[in-house]
Every structure is written in C-alpha cells, then in structure tokens.
C-alpha positions in Angstrom: -36.1 -137.8 7.0 -32.7 -137.5 6.7 -33.1 -134.5 4.5 -36.0 -132.8 7.4 -33.2 -132.9 9.9 -30.7 -131.4 8.4 -33.3 -128.5 7.9 -34.5 -128.2 11.5 -30.8 -127.8 12.7 -30.3 -124.3 12.0 -33.9 -123.5 13.2 -33.0 -124.8 16.7 -29.9 -122.8 17.5 -32.1 -120.2 15.9 -34.5 -120.4 18.7 -31.9 -120.7 21.2 -30.0 -117.6 20.0 -33.7 -115.7 20.3 -34.5 -117.1 23.9 -30.8 -115.9 25.5 -31.3 -112.6 23.6 -34.7 -112.2 25.6 -33.1 -112.9 29.2 -30.1 -110.8 28.5 -31.8 -107.8 29.7 -32.9 -109.6 32.9 -29.9 -111.1 33.8 -28.1 -107.6 33.7 -30.9 -105.4 36.0 -29.6 -104.7 39.1 -31.6 -105.9 42.1 -31.3 -105.2 45.7 -30.9 -108.1 48.1 -31.5 -108.2 51.7 -29.8 -110.3 53.8 -32.7 -109.9 57.0 -34.6 -112.5 58.2 -37.9 -110.4 57.7 -38.2 -109.9 54.1 -41.6 -107.8 54.8 -39.6 -105.1 55.7 -38.4 -102.3 53.4 -34.7 -102.2 52.8 -32.6 -98.6 53.1 -31.2 -97.3 50.3 -27.9 -97.0 51.3 -25.5 -93.9 49.9 -22.4 -94.3 47.8 -19.9 -93.0 50.7 -17.1 -92.7 48.0 -18.9 -89.4 46.6 -19.1 -86.6 49.0 -20.9 -83.2 48.3 -17.6 -81.4 49.1 -15.7 -83.6 46.4 -17.9 -82.5 43.8 -18.2 -79.0 41.6 -21.4 -78.2 40.2 -22.7 -81.6 40.5 -19.7 -83.3 38.5 -16.4 -84.8 40.4 -13.9 -82.2 41.6 -11.5 -84.5 40.0 -12.8 -83.9 36.7 -10.2 -82.3 33.6 -12.3 -79.3 33.5 -11.2 -77.8 36.8 -7.5 -77.6 36.0 -5.9 -74.7 35.0 -2.6 -75.1 32.8 -0.1 -72.5 33.9 3.0 -71.4 32.5 6.5 -71.3 34.2 6.3 -67.8 34.7 3.2 -68.2 36.6 4.3 -71.3 38.4 7.4 -69.4 39.5 5.5 -66.2 40.7 3.1 -68.5 42.7 5.9 -69.9 44.4 7.6 -66.7 45.0 4.5 -65.2 46.9 3.9 -68.4 49.1 7.5 -68.0 50.3 6.9 -64.4 51.0 3.8 -65.2 53.0 5.6 -67.6 55.3 8.3 -64.9 55.9 6.1 -62.4 56.7 4.5 -64.7 59.3 7.7 -65.6 60.8 8.7 -62.5 60.9 9.6 -61.2 64.4 9.0 -57.8 66.1 11.7 -55.5 65.8 13.5 -53.9 69.1 11.3 -56.3 71.7 12.7 -58.2 74.3 10.7 -60.5 76.9 7.8 -58.5 75.5 9.1 -55.3 76.3 9.9 -52.3 73.7 13.4 -51.2 73.9 15.8 -48.7 71.8 19.2 -49.2 70.9 22.1 -47.0 72.0 26.2 -47.3 72.7 28.7 -45.7 74.7 32.6 -45.5 74.2 35.1 -45.7 76.7 38.9 -45.4 76.8 41.2 -43.8 74.1 40.9 -43.3 70.8 42.0 -46.2 68.2 42.3 -49.8 68.9 41.8 -49.9 72.6 38.6 -47.7 72.8 36.1 -50.3 74.3 32.0 -50.0 72.7 29.4 -51.3 74.6 25.9 -51.6 72.3 22.9 -52.2 74.6 19.8 -51.5 75.0 17.3 -49.9 77.2 13.7 -49.8 78.1 11.3 -47.0 75.7 9.0 -46.9 78.5 9.5 -46.9 82.3 8.5 -49.5 84.3 8.1 -50.3 87.9 11.1 -52.6 88.8 11.3 -55.6 91.6 12.6 -54.1 95.2 14.2 -57.7 96.0 16.8 -56.9 92.9 20.6 -56.5 94.2 20.7 -53.5 92.1 19.7 -52.1 88.8 21.8 -50.9 85.6 20.9 -47.5 84.3 21.9 -45.6 80.9 22.8 -41.9 82.0 21.6 -39.9 79.0 23.4 -37.0 80.2 27.0 -38.1 81.1 26.8 -41.1 78.5 27.7 -44.0 80.9 26.3 -47.3 82.3 25.4 -46.7 85.9 24.9 -49.5 88.5 22.6 -48.1 91.2 20.7 -49.5 94.3 18.1 -46.8 94.3 17.1 -44.0 91.9 15.2 -40.8 92.9 11.5 -40.3 91.2 12.6 -37.7 88.9 15.6 -39.0 87.7 14.3 -38.9 83.6 17.8 -38.6 82.4 18.4 -42.6 83.5 17.0 -45.1 81.4 16.7 -48.7 82.3 19.0 -51.5 80.7 16.7 -54.2 78.9 18.0 -56.6 76.2 21.5 -57.6 74.4 24.3 -56.4 75.9 27.6 -56.5 73.9 31.2 -54.9 74.3 33.5 -54.5 71.7 37.5 -53.7 71.3 39.0 -53.8 68.0 36.3 -55.2 66.2 36.5 -58.3 68.9 33.7 -59.4 71.5 35.2 -58.8 74.9 31.4 -59.4 76.7 27.9 -60.6 76.0 24.9 -60.7 78.0 21.5 -59.6 78.6 19.9 -57.2 80.8 15.8 -57.6 82.1 14.4 -54.6 83.7 17.7 -53.4 84.7 19.2 -57.1 86.2 21.6 -58.9 84.6 19.7 -62.3 83.2 20.6 -65.4 81.3 24.0 -66.3 80.2 27.0 -64.0 80.3 30.5 -64.6 79.1 33.8 -62.9 78.8 36.7 -63.4 76.6 40.0 -61.8 75.5 41.5 -60.4 72.8 42.2 -63.6 71.1 38.7 -64.4 71.5 39.6 -67.3 74.6 36.6 -67.6 76.9 37.4 -66.4 80.3 34.2 -66.5 82.3 31.0 -68.0 82.2 27.6 -67.3 84.3 23.7 -67.7 84.6 22.0 -65.1 86.2 18.2 -65.1 87.2 17.1 -61.4 87.1 20.0 -60.2 88.9 21.6 -63.1 91.1 23.7 -66.2 89.8 21.7 -69.3 89.2 23.6 -70.9 91.8 22.7 -68.6 94.4 21.5 -69.5 97.7 18.3 -67.7 98.6 16.1 -68.1 101.4 12.9 -67.1 102.5 10.4 -65.7 105.2 7.3 -67.9 105.9 6.5 -71.1 104.0 4.8 -69.2 101.5 8.3 -68.3 99.9 6.9 -65.1 99.0 9.3 -62.9 100.5 12.9 -62.9 100.1 15.1 -62.7 103.5 18.8 -63.1 102.2 20.6 -63.9 98.6 24.1 -65.0 98.9 25.6 -65.3 95.6 27.8 -68.6 94.6 29.4 -69.2 91.4 31.5 -72.4 91.4 31.1 -73.1 94.7 32.4 -69.6 95.6 31.0 -66.4 96.9 31.0 -64.2 93.6 28.5 -61.3 92.9 25.7 -59.3 94.9 24.6 -59.8 98.2 21.2 -58.7 99.3 19.5 -59.3 102.9 16.1 -58.0 103.6 13.7 -57.2 106.3 10.2 -59.1 106.6 8.5 -55.8 105.5 10.6 -56.4 102.1 12.8 -53.0 102.6 16.9 -53.7 102.1 18.6 -54.3 105.4 22.4 -54.8 103.3 23.6 -54.8 100.4 27.2 -55.5 98.8 29.5 -57.4 96.2 31.5 -60.4 96.9 34.5 -60.9 94.9 36.8 -64.4 95.0 35.0 -65.0 98.1 35.9 -61.5 99.7 33.6 -58.6 100.6 34.5 -55.3 98.0 33.6 -52.1 97.4 30.9 -50.4 99.2 28.4 -52.2 101.6 25.5 -50.5 102.7 23.4 -50.8 105.7 19.7 -49.4 105.4 16.9 -47.8 107.7 14.4 -50.2 106.9 11.9 -47.6 105.1 11.8 -45.9 101.7 15.1 -47.9 100.6 17.0 -44.8 102.5 20.6 -45.6 103.1 22.1 -45.4 106.7 25.7 -46.4 106.6 28.2 -46.9 104.1 31.4 -49.0 104.5 34.4 -49.5 102.3 36.1 -52.8 101.6 38.9 -53.6 99.5 38.7 -52.5 95.8 39.0 -56.1 94.5 38.9 -59.5 95.8 42.4 -60.5 95.0 43.7 -57.7 97.5 44.0 -58.6 101.1 40.9 -59.3 103.0 39.2 -56.2 105.0 38.3 -57.8 108.2 37.2 -54.1 109.9 35.9 -51.9 107.1 35.7 -48.0 107.1 32.5 -46.2 107.6 32.9 -43.6 104.8 29.2 -42.1 104.7 26.4 -42.0 107.1 22.8 -40.9 106.6 20.0 -39.8 109.1 16.7 -40.9 108.6 15.5 -38.0 106.4 18.3 -39.3 104.0 20.6 -36.1 104.8 24.5 -36.7 104.5 25.7 -35.9 107.8 29.2 -37.7 107.8 31.6 -38.2 105.0 35.2 -39.1 105.1 36.1 -37.9 101.7 34.6 -34.1 102.0 35.6 -34.1 105.5 31.7 -33.1 106.6 31.0 -34.4 109.9 27.2 -33.2 111.2 26.3 -36.5 113.3 26.6 -34.6 116.8 24.3 -31.6 115.3 20.2 -31.2 115.6 18.9 -32.1 112.6 16.7 -29.6 110.5 13.5 -29.7 111.5 14.9 -29.3 115.4 17.2 -26.1 114.3 15.4 -22.5 115.5 13.9 -20.7 113.0 11.6 -23.4 111.5 8.5 -23.6 112.0 6.3 -26.5 113.5 2.6 -27.6 113.0 0.7 -27.5 116.4 1.0 -30.3 118.7 4.5 -31.5 116.7 6.7 -33.4 118.9 10.6 -33.6 117.6 11.9 -37.3 117.1 15.4 -37.9 118.5 17.7 -40.2 116.8 20.4 -42.1 118.7 23.7 -41.1 117.4 25.4 -44.5 116.1 28.5 -46.0 116.5 30.8 -45.8 113.3 32.4 -49.1 113.9 29.1 -50.8 113.3 30.1 -53.7 111.0 28.0 -55.9 109.1 27.6 -59.5 109.7 30.2 -62.2 108.6 29.4 -64.6 106.1 
C-alpha cells in the first residue's frame, strides 16, 4: 500500500501542472472593466492619448531610429551657418531710412583747411514732404551753395533746398563737436555739444523743433491749434519762440538765448505766411539786452520789400504796384489801401 502511494505522488504533481498551464492564457487575456452602475450599457473604447497621428510616420512612431539621419561635422557646420545667415537677414534693417522716410547722405565743410576745418555729416529727405506750419523754423540743405540754412518760409519752386531728416554730426580733427537728429526739417530727440577734448557742454531734448520743456498753450479745449510756444531749457528761456493766430498762421517768430531775445524777430501779416516787419536784437544773449529793437526790413501785403535799412531802401510812402499808372485793371476792380505802419512797433515782452 505504501508503495502505491509513492507511485501516485508524481502523478498528482503532474495533474496540477496541467491545470495551471490550461488556466494561464485565460488569466493573461485583457478584459474591459466597467465601473458604471448599469452593466447593460456597452463600454466605449478610449483611444490611447500617448500616441497621436502627428507623432507617427507612415503608421510608425516618429521616434523610430529609422527617421534619424547621421550628419557629418562639415554638414552640421554648414547647417548652423545657414541658420545664422537667415537670422541675420531677418534682423537686417533697411539702409538710409529714418522714422519711415527715405533719405540721402551729404556733408558740408566749413572753415580753413587742416585740423581746424569742421565737417558736418547729415541726411536729407529723398522725396519732398509737406511740413508742419507750427514748427518754429525748418532746416534745409542748399545744394547750390552747399550750406545748411534755417528758414521760416520757403518758396515752392526752391528745388535746390533739401529738407534735413536723419542723424546729424559735426567733426573737427576727427573729434565729435555736435550730435543730434533732424525730423522733417526740425530738431528732434537729443542734441549734444562737446569741446575739443570730448567734454560734454550742453544736452537738450527736442520734440519736432521745440525744446521738450517748452511751455505750449493752445486755442480751444480740443488742443488742436497751437497759440504760443515759449521755449525753456533748464528753467531758462532758450530756443525758438513762436506765436500763432487762431487760423494757424504765424504771428511772431524769434529766438531766445540766455533768457534774452537775439537775432531777427519777425512779425507776420497773418495770411500765406507773409512777413510784415523784421526787428533786429542783439547778436548774442550774452551781450547787453536790447530793449528797443530796430526795424531792419518791412514788406507789404504782396510780399514786396518796401524798406531795407542795409540797402538804404525806403518805398513805404509810394503807391504799390497795383496802384501805379500804366497798370491794366480788370473791370470792377477797387484798389485796397494799406495804412503805413509805424517803425517803432515792438513785440510783446515775455
């Protein structure tokens, strides 16, 4: 009996092994388990979110080693250089363009030749533009005289005058004496002056011709029309002064230096920007102040010069061209008389 049990023991282990092998495939089969309370409803199959169509290549994962390309060192360097060139071209700015306007470069030499000669390097507008009537004055480059001019008004047919626009620099003996910017003929942004040793002397900020600290008054509440611009720099009268009428025409223009009126101050008729009187003040703001300016020029309503002190010209008492004999008049024409202005008219003091 004992021998029979010994023979049956291996058969028992063999039977257990056969049952385990039979149940193993069923245990490894994937089953969908639903956690819903209604088991009768079909369970929706959820797609694998870790694999997207964009991440595959022809049905295979895009991370497959079959997609990788081995580059040599020379090819890698060429690819990097091409990428750098693309970035440089994208950042490259157009040449000779300032504030959206195309410009041309020019220069002017002044003074004796040698180390004391000054060279002004500047730019001017490539194409003419309509300038602001409220600017105190405009700067031009005279292509015939090769000079930079500051003018309050310019005739329409003055093709030799180019509007300054862009960076400006003055050099002497390869050292910078002055730097700044012009915008549509007016001083703009920061302007600096230096001595021969490179020491900063002055620094002024401009906004389209006027100092940034200027006192500006307007007509009406909409502030669309300028009444008066009083220039201040560091709390002192310095720069271009301008007074306008309600119709936008200039009334007075002049310049302050060291808190005093200097140079020519102009009184206008009030239409078409035509000048009426020109008064002479001291040449420098460091000279004794002139309380009673001298009349140096006078113009009639037709912009004709009728008085000039330097030329010894005085036609103020004579009839104007339209009233002289021999002139043909259209039917119904009535001449307009202009009263004689007093030469002692002075601008309003500030």
